[in-house]
PyMOL CGO cylinders between C-alpha atoms (Angstrom):
from pymol import cmd
from pymol.cgo import CYLINDER

trace = [
    CYLINDER, 88.05, 99.01, 23.80, 89.01, 99.14, 27.41, 0.3, 1, 1, 1, 1, 1, 1,
    CYLINDER, 89.01, 99.14, 27.41, 90.51, 96.09, 29.14, 0.3, 1, 1, 1, 1, 1, 1,
    CYLINDER, 90.51, 96.09, 29.14, 87.40, 95.82, 31.31, 0.3, 1, 1, 1, 1, 1, 1,
    CYLINDER, 87.40, 95.82, 31.31, 85.16, 95.64, 28.25, 0.3, 1, 1, 1, 1, 1, 1,
    CYLINDER, 85.16, 95.64, 28.25, 87.43, 93.02, 26.68, 0.3, 1, 1, 1, 1, 1, 1,
    CYLINDER, 87.43, 93.02, 26.68, 87.29, 90.97, 29.86, 0.3, 1, 1, 1, 1, 1, 1,
    CYLINDER, 87.29, 90.97, 29.86, 83.49, 91.06, 29.81, 0.3, 1, 1, 1, 1, 1, 1,
    CYLINDER, 83.49, 91.06, 29.81, 83.56, 90.15, 26.14, 0.3, 1, 1, 1, 1, 1, 1,
    CYLINDER, 83.56, 90.15, 26.14, 85.60, 87.02, 26.83, 0.3, 1, 1, 1, 1, 1, 1,
    CYLINDER, 85.60, 87.02, 26.83, 83.25, 86.07, 29.66, 0.3, 1, 1, 1, 1, 1, 1,
    CYLINDER, 83.25, 86.07, 29.66, 80.23, 86.44, 27.40, 0.3, 1, 1, 1, 1, 1, 1,
    CYLINDER, 80.23, 86.44, 27.40, 81.87, 84.35, 24.67, 0.3, 1, 1, 1, 1, 1, 1,
    CYLINDER, 81.87, 84.35, 24.67, 82.72, 81.64, 27.19, 0.3, 1, 1, 1, 1, 1, 1,
    CYLINDER, 82.72, 81.64, 27.19, 79.13, 81.59, 28.49, 0.3, 1, 1, 1, 1, 1, 1,
    CYLINDER, 79.13, 81.59, 28.49, 77.75, 81.41, 24.95, 0.3, 1, 1, 1, 1, 1, 1,
    CYLINDER, 77.75, 81.41, 24.95, 80.09, 78.52, 24.08, 0.3, 1, 1, 1, 1, 1, 1,
    CYLINDER, 80.09, 78.52, 24.08, 79.01, 76.59, 27.18, 0.3, 1, 1, 1, 1, 1, 1,
    CYLINDER, 79.01, 76.59, 27.18, 75.33, 77.17, 26.42, 0.3, 1, 1, 1, 1, 1, 1,
    CYLINDER, 75.33, 77.17, 26.42, 75.76, 76.13, 22.77, 0.3, 1, 1, 1, 1, 1, 1,
    CYLINDER, 75.76, 76.13, 22.77, 77.53, 72.93, 23.86, 0.3, 1, 1, 1, 1, 1, 1,
    CYLINDER, 77.53, 72.93, 23.86, 74.86, 72.06, 26.40, 0.3, 1, 1, 1, 1, 1, 1,
    CYLINDER, 74.86, 72.06, 26.40, 71.99, 72.87, 24.04, 0.3, 1, 1, 1, 1, 1, 1,
    CYLINDER, 71.99, 72.87, 24.04, 73.39, 70.80, 21.15, 0.3, 1, 1, 1, 1, 1, 1,
    CYLINDER, 73.39, 70.80, 21.15, 74.49, 67.88, 23.31, 0.3, 1, 1, 1, 1, 1, 1,
    CYLINDER, 74.49, 67.88, 23.31, 71.30, 67.60, 25.38, 0.3, 1, 1, 1, 1, 1, 1,
    CYLINDER, 71.30, 67.60, 25.38, 69.02, 68.00, 22.37, 0.3, 1, 1, 1, 1, 1, 1,
    CYLINDER, 69.02, 68.00, 22.37, 71.04, 65.38, 20.46, 0.3, 1, 1, 1, 1, 1, 1,
    CYLINDER, 71.04, 65.38, 20.46, 70.83, 62.86, 23.29, 0.3, 1, 1, 1, 1, 1, 1,
    CYLINDER, 70.83, 62.86, 23.29, 67.11, 63.49, 23.79, 0.3, 1, 1, 1, 1, 1, 1,
    CYLINDER, 67.11, 63.49, 23.79, 66.57, 63.19, 20.05, 0.3, 1, 1, 1, 1, 1, 1,
    CYLINDER, 66.57, 63.19, 20.05, 67.93, 59.66, 20.10, 0.3, 1, 1, 1, 1, 1, 1,
    CYLINDER, 67.93, 59.66, 20.10, 71.23, 60.30, 18.33, 0.3, 1, 1, 1, 1, 1, 1,
    CYLINDER, 71.23, 60.30, 18.33, 74.33, 58.26, 19.02, 0.3, 1, 1, 1, 1, 1, 1,
    CYLINDER, 74.33, 58.26, 19.02, 76.52, 59.50, 21.85, 0.3, 1, 1, 1, 1, 1, 1,
    CYLINDER, 76.52, 59.50, 21.85, 79.67, 59.90, 19.78, 0.3, 1, 1, 1, 1, 1, 1,
    CYLINDER, 79.67, 59.90, 19.78, 77.97, 61.71, 16.88, 0.3, 1, 1, 1, 1, 1, 1,
    CYLINDER, 77.97, 61.71, 16.88, 76.15, 64.02, 19.30, 0.3, 1, 1, 1, 1, 1, 1,
    CYLINDER, 76.15, 64.02, 19.30, 79.36, 64.74, 21.18, 0.3, 1, 1, 1, 1, 1, 1,
    CYLINDER, 79.36, 64.74, 21.18, 81.18, 65.51, 17.93, 0.3, 1, 1, 1, 1, 1, 1,
    CYLINDER, 81.18, 65.51, 17.93, 78.40, 67.82, 16.73, 0.3, 1, 1, 1, 1, 1, 1,
    CYLINDER, 78.40, 67.82, 16.73, 78.34, 69.64, 20.09, 0.3, 1, 1, 1, 1, 1, 1,
    CYLINDER, 78.34, 69.64, 20.09, 82.11, 70.10, 20.08, 0.3, 1, 1, 1, 1, 1, 1,
    CYLINDER, 82.11, 70.10, 20.08, 82.04, 71.30, 16.47, 0.3, 1, 1, 1, 1, 1, 1,
    CYLINDER, 82.04, 71.30, 16.47, 79.38, 73.91, 17.08, 0.3, 1, 1, 1, 1, 1, 1,
    CYLINDER, 79.38, 73.91, 17.08, 81.14, 75.02, 20.27, 0.3, 1, 1, 1, 1, 1, 1,
    CYLINDER, 81.14, 75.02, 20.27, 84.45, 75.48, 18.48, 0.3, 1, 1, 1, 1, 1, 1,
    CYLINDER, 84.45, 75.48, 18.48, 82.75, 77.37, 15.67, 0.3, 1, 1, 1, 1, 1, 1,
    CYLINDER, 82.75, 77.37, 15.67, 81.11, 79.63, 18.23, 0.3, 1, 1, 1, 1, 1, 1,
    CYLINDER, 81.11, 79.63, 18.23, 84.44, 80.21, 19.98, 0.3, 1, 1, 1, 1, 1, 1,
    CYLINDER, 84.44, 80.21, 19.98, 86.16, 81.02, 16.68, 0.3, 1, 1, 1, 1, 1, 1,
    CYLINDER, 86.16, 81.02, 16.68, 83.51, 83.52, 15.62, 0.3, 1, 1, 1, 1, 1, 1,
    CYLINDER, 83.51, 83.52, 15.62, 83.52, 85.11, 19.09, 0.3, 1, 1, 1, 1, 1, 1,
    CYLINDER, 83.52, 85.11, 19.09, 87.30, 85.38, 19.19, 0.3, 1, 1, 1, 1, 1, 1,
    CYLINDER, 87.30, 85.38, 19.19, 87.31, 86.91, 15.70, 0.3, 1, 1, 1, 1, 1, 1,
    CYLINDER, 87.31, 86.91, 15.70, 84.65, 89.44, 16.73, 0.3, 1, 1, 1, 1, 1, 1,
    CYLINDER, 84.65, 89.44, 16.73, 86.57, 90.38, 19.88, 0.3, 1, 1, 1, 1, 1, 1,
    CYLINDER, 86.57, 90.38, 19.88, 89.82, 90.80, 17.97, 0.3, 1, 1, 1, 1, 1, 1,
    CYLINDER, 89.82, 90.80, 17.97, 88.13, 93.13, 15.49, 0.3, 1, 1, 1, 1, 1, 1,
    CYLINDER, 88.13, 93.13, 15.49, 86.50, 95.09, 18.32, 0.3, 1, 1, 1, 1, 1, 1,
    CYLINDER, 86.50, 95.09, 18.32, 89.79, 95.38, 20.20, 0.3, 1, 1, 1, 1, 1, 1,
    CYLINDER, 89.79, 95.38, 20.20, 91.32, 97.24, 17.26, 0.3, 1, 1, 1, 1, 1, 1,
    CYLINDER, 91.32, 97.24, 17.26, 88.38, 99.63, 16.93, 0.3, 1, 1, 1, 1, 1, 1,
    CYLINDER, 88.38, 99.63, 16.93, 88.87, 103.21, 17.99, 0.3, 1, 1, 1, 1, 1, 1,
    CYLINDER, 88.87, 103.21, 17.99, 86.49, 106.09, 18.31, 0.3, 1, 1, 1, 1, 1, 1,
    CYLINDER, 86.49, 106.09, 18.31, 87.21, 109.06, 16.08, 0.3, 1, 1, 1, 1, 1, 1,
    CYLINDER, 87.21, 109.06, 16.08, 88.51, 112.07, 17.96, 0.3, 1, 1, 1, 1, 1, 1,
    CYLINDER, 88.51, 112.07, 17.96, 86.23, 115.04, 17.50, 0.3, 1, 1, 1, 1, 1, 1,
    CYLINDER, 86.23, 115.04, 17.50, 87.94, 117.89, 15.74, 0.3, 1, 1, 1, 1, 1, 1,
    CYLINDER, 87.94, 117.89, 15.74, 87.87, 121.10, 17.76, 0.3, 1, 1, 1, 1, 1, 1,
    CYLINDER, 87.87, 121.10, 17.76, 86.15, 124.08, 16.25, 0.3, 1, 1, 1, 1, 1, 1,
    CYLINDER, 86.15, 124.08, 16.25, 88.68, 126.35, 14.67, 0.3, 1, 1, 1, 1, 1, 1,
    CYLINDER, 88.68, 126.35, 14.67, 88.69, 130.10, 14.68, 0.3, 1, 1, 1, 1, 1, 1,
    CYLINDER, 88.69, 130.10, 14.68, 90.15, 132.26, 11.98, 0.3, 1, 1, 1, 1, 1, 1,
    CYLINDER, 90.15, 132.26, 11.98, 93.13, 134.50, 12.56, 0.3, 1, 1, 1, 1, 1, 1,
    CYLINDER, 93.13, 134.50, 12.56, 91.00, 137.63, 12.65, 0.3, 1, 1, 1, 1, 1, 1,
    CYLINDER, 91.00, 137.63, 12.65, 87.98, 136.64, 14.73, 0.3, 1, 1, 1, 1, 1, 1,
    CYLINDER, 87.98, 136.64, 14.73, 85.96, 133.85, 16.17, 0.3, 1, 1, 1, 1, 1, 1,
    CYLINDER, 85.96, 133.85, 16.17, 83.54, 131.56, 14.39, 0.3, 1, 1, 1, 1, 1, 1,
    CYLINDER, 83.54, 131.56, 14.39, 80.32, 133.27, 13.40, 0.3, 1, 1, 1, 1, 1, 1,
    CYLINDER, 80.32, 133.27, 13.40, 81.59, 136.83, 13.84, 0.3, 1, 1, 1, 1, 1, 1,
    CYLINDER, 81.59, 136.83, 13.84, 81.20, 139.52, 11.20, 0.3, 1, 1, 1, 1, 1, 1,
    CYLINDER, 81.20, 139.52, 11.20, 84.98, 139.92, 11.16, 0.3, 1, 1, 1, 1, 1, 1,
    CYLINDER, 84.98, 139.92, 11.16, 85.24, 136.51, 9.47, 0.3, 1, 1, 1, 1, 1, 1,
    CYLINDER, 85.24, 136.51, 9.47, 83.37, 137.94, 6.49, 0.3, 1, 1, 1, 1, 1, 1,
    CYLINDER, 83.37, 137.94, 6.49, 86.29, 140.24, 5.75, 0.3, 1, 1, 1, 1, 1, 1,
    CYLINDER, 86.29, 140.24, 5.75, 88.56, 137.26, 5.14, 0.3, 1, 1, 1, 1, 1, 1,
    CYLINDER, 88.56, 137.26, 5.14, 86.02, 135.47, 2.97, 0.3, 1, 1, 1, 1, 1, 1,
    CYLINDER, 86.02, 135.47, 2.97, 86.84, 135.41, -0.76, 0.3, 1, 1, 1, 1, 1, 1,
    CYLINDER, 86.84, 135.41, -0.76, 83.12, 135.80, -1.53, 0.3, 1, 1, 1, 1, 1, 1,
    CYLINDER, 83.12, 135.80, -1.53, 82.70, 139.15, 0.25, 0.3, 1, 1, 1, 1, 1, 1,
    CYLINDER, 82.70, 139.15, 0.25, 84.76, 142.14, -0.86, 0.3, 1, 1, 1, 1, 1, 1,
    CYLINDER, 84.76, 142.14, -0.86, 83.52, 144.54, 1.78, 0.3, 1, 1, 1, 1, 1, 1,
    CYLINDER, 83.52, 144.54, 1.78, 80.68, 144.84, 4.23, 0.3, 1, 1, 1, 1, 1, 1,
    CYLINDER, 80.68, 144.84, 4.23, 77.73, 146.66, 2.76, 0.3, 1, 1, 1, 1, 1, 1,
    CYLINDER, 77.73, 146.66, 2.76, 76.36, 149.74, 4.50, 0.3, 1, 1, 1, 1, 1, 1,
    CYLINDER, 76.36, 149.74, 4.50, 72.57, 149.34, 5.04, 0.3, 1, 1, 1, 1, 1, 1,
    CYLINDER, 72.57, 149.34, 5.04, 71.95, 152.96, 3.95, 0.3, 1, 1, 1, 1, 1, 1,
    CYLINDER, 71.95, 152.96, 3.95, 73.76, 152.39, 0.66, 0.3, 1, 1, 1, 1, 1, 1,
    CYLINDER, 73.76, 152.39, 0.66, 71.81, 149.20, 0.08, 0.3, 1, 1, 1, 1, 1, 1,
    CYLINDER, 71.81, 149.20, 0.08, 68.48, 151.08, 0.37, 0.3, 1, 1, 1, 1, 1, 1,
    CYLINDER, 68.48, 151.08, 0.37, 69.65, 153.78, -2.04, 0.3, 1, 1, 1, 1, 1, 1,
    CYLINDER, 69.65, 153.78, -2.04, 70.86, 151.19, -4.54, 0.3, 1, 1, 1, 1, 1, 1,
    CYLINDER, 70.86, 151.19, -4.54, 67.54, 149.33, -4.42, 0.3, 1, 1, 1, 1, 1, 1,
    CYLINDER, 67.54, 149.33, -4.42, 65.57, 152.60, -4.95, 0.3, 1, 1, 1, 1, 1, 1,
    CYLINDER, 65.57, 152.60, -4.95, 67.63, 153.49, -8.03, 0.3, 1, 1, 1, 1, 1, 1,
    CYLINDER, 67.63, 153.49, -8.03, 66.67, 150.26, -9.76, 0.3, 1, 1, 1, 1, 1, 1,
]
cmd.load_cgo(trace, "trace")
């Protein structure tokens, strides 16, 4: 990944951590939970979110895109040419269309 993409990734992880903290803390306080327990739960979920995000970014930073292999041409001709057939082990020689008609009439 490019450094710009990694920078945006860290920003997104930071924003997600802040939103998780606020969501858990505010919902815990509004739900009537004790302040210390709610604070601990919010910090725990925030740290878990940060750990998972950091792990995901570290895996993505090592990812690479496969380089496309260029099309190769044979020594004799280019890809798709009739000259390539001469090098093929499956074709001994090119068949003359006139000989092919005569051979099919003899059968």
